[in-house]
Every structure is written in structure tokens, then in C-alpha cells.
C-alpha positions, 0 to 999 in steps of 0.5 A: 499499500505504501509503495502504490501511495509513493508511486502516485506522488512520483506520478504527480511530481513527474506530471508537474515537471513535464506540464510546467516545462512543456507549457512555459519552458521553450527553447530560446524563449526570452519572454523574461519578467514574471513568466521567467521567474514563474518557470524557474521557481516552480519548476525546480520546485516540482523537480524537488517534489519529484526527487522527494518522491523517489527518495521516500520510495528509496527509504521504504526499500531500505535506503536508511538515514541517507534517504531519509535526510535527502528526502526531508530536505527535498520535501522542505525545499519544494513549498519553500521554492513556491514561496520564494517564487511567489515573493519574486513575482511580487518584487520582494525577492529578499530572503526567499530562495535563501531561506528555502535553501537554508531550511532544506540544508538545516532539515538534511542536517537535523535528520542525522542528529534526531530521531526519524520521528522527530525529523518527520515532525520538524519537516512537517512543521517547516512544510506547513510554514512555507505552505502558509507563507505561499498562500499568503504571498499569493493574495498579495498585490500585484501577483493576486491580479493574476489568473490561477493565484486564487487556486494556488492560495487555496491549494496551499493553504489546505495543505498547510492546514493539513500538515498543521493538523498532522502536528496537533495529532501527533501531539495529542494522540501520538504518531503510532495511534490508530487515528494517526494511521487513518489520518496522518500516516506516511501513505495518507500524506502522500496522496495528499501531496500527490493532490496538492501537486496536481492542484498547484501545477494547474494553478501555475499553468493557468498563471503562465499562460496569462503571462504568455498572453500578456507579457510583462512590460519591459521584457523583450517579448512585450517590445516585440509585440508592440513593434508589431502593433506599430508596424501594423499601424504604420502599414495602414497608412504607408505602403512600406515601413523603414525598419532601422536596426541599431546595434551597440558593437561593444555591448558584450564588452560593457556586460563583461566589464560592468554588468548586465544591468548596465548594458540593458540601461544602455539599450534603454537609453538608446531607445529613449534617445531615439524617441527623443530625436524623432518624434514619430518613431516607434522604438523597441528592444526585441533582442538582448543587443538590439533597438529596433526603430520603425518609421515611414519608408520615406524618411531619410536614413542619414538624418536618422542615424545623425539624429539618434547618434547625437541623442544617444551622446547627450544621454551618457552624462545622465547615466554616468558614462564617460564615453559614448559607444559607437552605433551600428545601423542597418536599414531595411524596407519591409512591406508587411508585418510578417517581414518585421517579425522575421527581422526580430527573430533573426536578431533574437536567435542570433548566436551571442558574440564572444569577446576577442581575446 
């Protein structure tokens, strides 16, 4: 019976991993923002739940204290990462992942120095705490506005109450009482965990789909969508669109010498400079090293280059940069939105340039 229950938990965890990554983890995707955080945290949480289920089977078949210790650690890590992920989505990244990792490591160590029964109770308390914190975090704004968070909050809240109930039952009736065997045993807990995993997976897929449909402002996916909309608007009044692809050849060097945030700030300054220099331009950052400018096809390309370069140079002091990086311009003429999309895809999937040595 125990093995069957544990197999059910393994199946649920495997489904969670598969569905989450099939739904959101596409190769080469750079949608970024909350969607990327959702995939990262809940994907690893699902992997932790899967590892925990396998280790529980190993423990049942004679794996000893090692299997119990690692299983307890991964069991605590799964809801801990769910809580950390929700904090990340709420732009509250402090202490989340660190606390989840510290809790897992502490649980690993404690299992070796206390009895297995005491370790089970400590693990149950940690799971109840992290599950309750996840439910609370899911109801905070802004993440509470995303579809699926209500289901997630209810699932984690009920799971927290179940684990808290196990603690109360252990304190009142004992871990070897008939009531414990009917309500709080390892077999019942495996089934409850499997159900919780399935419901949480459904909630996270729903959340991810909403983020798919509405990428967060500031992400490259959002800019690609905005540029497609701008191209469609221009093509309604012009027969063709001029697409000016602006690159900073030194951007990888800036990333290496400073940081990725500094390089992103440079790209944002370039897009802002283009808006300031050419009032009717549509500008966006569809790839990690490129700014796209959309204009009517009859505009003078040389004037665009001069105006953008001068405006970009003028922004350097405001971001604390002493030098002005060179700009590279490519000019294209397209007559449909698909042409703009193909240009953006060619830049997005372009291999990263290595630094010269």
C-alpha cells in the first residue's frame, strides 16, 4: 500500500515537471519578467518534489538515514521554492530563495542528529510554514491580479492546514495511534501531497498562460508585440515601413566589464534617445543587443543615424558614462508585419558574440 501511494506521488510530481516545462520552458524563449521567474522557481520546486518522491521509495526499500535525510530536505525545499517564487513575482526577492535553501540544508542536517520521528515532525512543521507563507504571498498584490493565484492560494492553504493538523494529532494522540494511521500516516500524506502537486500545477500553468498572453512591460516579448502593433499601424497609412536596426558593438564588452544591468540601461537609453530625436519613431528592444526603430519608408536614413547618434551621446552623462559607445545601423524596407517579425526573430536567435581575447 505504501509503495502504491508513493508511486502516485512520483506520478504527480513527474506530471508537474512535464506540464510546467512543456507549457512554459520553450528553447530560446526570452520573454523574461514574471514569466521567467514562474518557470524558474516552480520548475525547480516540481523537480524537488519529484526527487522527494523517489527518495521516499528508496527509504521504504531500505535506503536508511541517507534517503530519509535527503528526502526530508527536498520535501521542505519544494514549498520553500514556491514561496520564494511568489515573493519574486511580487518584486520581493529578499530572503526567499535563501530561506528555502537554508531550510532544506538544516532539515538535511537535523535528520542525522534526531530520531526519525522527530525529523518527521520538524519536516511537517517546515512544510506547513512554507505552504502557509506561499498562500499568503499569493494573495498579495500585484501577483494576486494574475489568474490562477486564487487556486494556488487555496491549495497551499489547505495543504498547510493538513500538515498543521498532523502536528496537532501527533501531540495529542501520538504518531502510533489508530487515528494517526487513518489521518496522518505517510501513506495518507503521500496522497495529499500528490493532490496538492496536481492542483498547484494547474494553477501555475494558468498563471503562465496569462503571462504568455500578456508579457510584462519591459520584457523583450512585450517589445516585440508592441513593435508588431506599430508596424501594422504604419502599414495602414504607408505602403512600406523603414526598419532601422541599431546595435551597440561594444555591448558584450560592457556586460563583461560592468554588468548585464548596465548593458540593459545602455539599450534603454538608446531607445529613449531615438524617441527624443525623432518624434514619430516607434522604438523597442526585441533582442538582447538590438534596438529596432520603425518609421515611414520615405524618411532619410542618414538623418535618422545622425539624430539618434547625437541624442544618444547627450544621454551618456545622465547615466554616469564617460564615453559614448559606437552605434551600428542597418536599414531595411518591409511591406508587411511578417517582415518585421522575421527581422526580430533573426536578431533574437542570433548567436551571442564572444569577446575577443
